[in-house]
Backbone as a chain_set.jsonl record, in Angstrom:
{"seq": "MNMVDGPLMLKKSSLGGGIKMAQDYGRQVAAKLE", "coords": {"N": [[72.271, 10.955, -7.247], [70.262, 9.773, -9.782], [70.067, 8.191, -13.091], [67.788, 9.121, -14.499], [67.05, 11.473, -13.231], [69.368, 13.238, -13.338], [69.922, 14.296, -16.145], [67.485, 15.625, -16.337], [67.564, 17.541, -14.418], [69.82, 18.91, -15.153], [69.077, 19.969, -17.513], [67.016, 21.578, -16.755], [68.385, 23.511, -15.187], [70.264, 24.65, -17.147], [68.323, 25.605, -18.807], [67.222, 27.625, -17.353], [69.543, 29.239, -16.82], [69.943, 30.113, -19.503], [67.711, 31.741, -20.008], [68.426, 33.524, -18.305], [70.779, 34.624, -19.369], [69.659, 35.645, -21.662], [68.096, 37.72, -20.776], [70.171, 39.405, -19.798], [71.458, 39.947, -22.121], [69.603, 41.207, -23.622], [69.362, 43.587, -22.057], [71.764, 44.736, -22.529], [71.729, 45.234, -25.248], [69.592, 46.992, -25.305], [70.84, 49.098, -23.902], [72.698, 49.897, -25.702], [71.136, 50.952, -27.714], [69.942, 53.185, -26.604]], "CA": [[71.616, 11.322, -8.519], [70.129, 8.586, -10.775], [70.135, 8.467, -14.411], [66.572, 9.848, -14.791], [67.068, 12.805, -12.594], [70.482, 13.738, -13.717], [69.672, 14.989, -17.387], [66.448, 16.448, -16.166], [68.179, 18.697, -13.531], [70.982, 19.619, -16.055], [68.069, 20.637, -18.554], [66.279, 22.634, -15.916], [69.372, 24.517, -14.82], [70.62, 25.274, -18.456], [67.115, 26.399, -19.24], [67.161, 28.931, -16.399], [70.755, 30.011, -17.273], [69.592, 30.606, -20.885], [66.686, 32.833, -19.809], [69.122, 34.822, -17.418], [71.655, 35.128, -20.225], [68.762, 36.191, -22.728], [67.522, 39.006, -20.27], [71.177, 40.302, -19.666], [71.775, 40.373, -23.634], [68.467, 42.278, -23.865], [69.699, 44.797, -21.336], [72.922, 45.368, -23.124], [71.269, 45.853, -26.532], [68.778, 48.282, -24.984], [71.773, 50.191, -23.521], [73.536, 50.439, -26.749], [70.273, 51.724, -28.511], [69.802, 54.515, -26.068]], "C": [[71.619, 10.208, -9.481], [70.089, 9.011, -12.181], [68.987, 9.369, -14.976], [66.619, 11.346, -14.385], [68.225, 13.727, -13.029], [70.235, 14.715, -15.008], [68.622, 16.076, -17.152], [66.775, 17.732, -15.455], [69.136, 19.606, -14.25], [69.894, 20.537, -17.003], [67.652, 21.836, -17.872], [67.141, 23.744, -15.612], [69.81, 25.274, -16.047], [69.604, 26.069, -18.963], [67.095, 27.83, -18.475], [68.4, 29.812, -16.626], [70.431, 30.708, -18.566], [68.678, 31.803, -20.763], [67.499, 34.045, -19.175], [69.975, 35.524, -18.486], [70.891, 36.018, -21.347], [68.474, 37.622, -22.135], [68.972, 39.939, -20.302], [71.608, 40.796, -21.089], [70.758, 41.403, -23.948], [68.953, 43.552, -23.396], [70.839, 45.571, -22.205], [72.581, 45.946, -24.485], [70.493, 47.154, -26.371], [69.74, 49.516, -24.714], [72.359, 50.889, -24.733], [72.527, 51.22, -27.796], [69.924, 53.067, -28.002], [70.695, 55.521, -26.434]], "O": [[72.647, 9.724, -9.955], [70.078, 10.218, -12.422], [69.217, 10.245, -15.81], [66.27, 12.264, -15.127], [68.022, 14.94, -13.072], [70.37, 15.924, -14.824], [68.74, 17.211, -17.612], [66.342, 18.826, -15.82], [69.251, 20.81, -14.02], [70.024, 21.757, -17.103], [67.879, 22.964, -18.309], [66.712, 24.89, -15.75], [69.739, 26.503, -16.016], [69.865, 27.134, -19.522], [66.965, 28.925, -19.022], [68.281, 31.038, -16.619], [70.677, 31.912, -18.649], [68.92, 32.814, -21.422], [67.311, 35.233, -19.435], [69.98, 36.751, -18.588], [71.449, 36.986, -21.864], [68.582, 38.614, -22.856], [68.931, 41.076, -20.774], [72.067, 41.93, -21.231], [71.102, 42.431, -24.531], [68.996, 44.53, -24.143], [70.8, 46.767, -22.493], [73.072, 47.015, -24.85], [70.647, 48.158, -27.066], [69.546, 50.652, -25.148], [72.506, 52.107, -24.84], [72.994, 52.01, -28.616], [69.644, 53.992, -28.764], [70.571, 56.655, -25.974]]}, "num_chains": 1, "name": "protein.A"}
């Protein structure tokens, strides 16, 4: 892994993780509201 690809891959994976976390959080909130 070179210096350019490293941060880019990390950013991409953390963004994907953030989206998944947001979806999970949204489900938890929806469950509490019901």
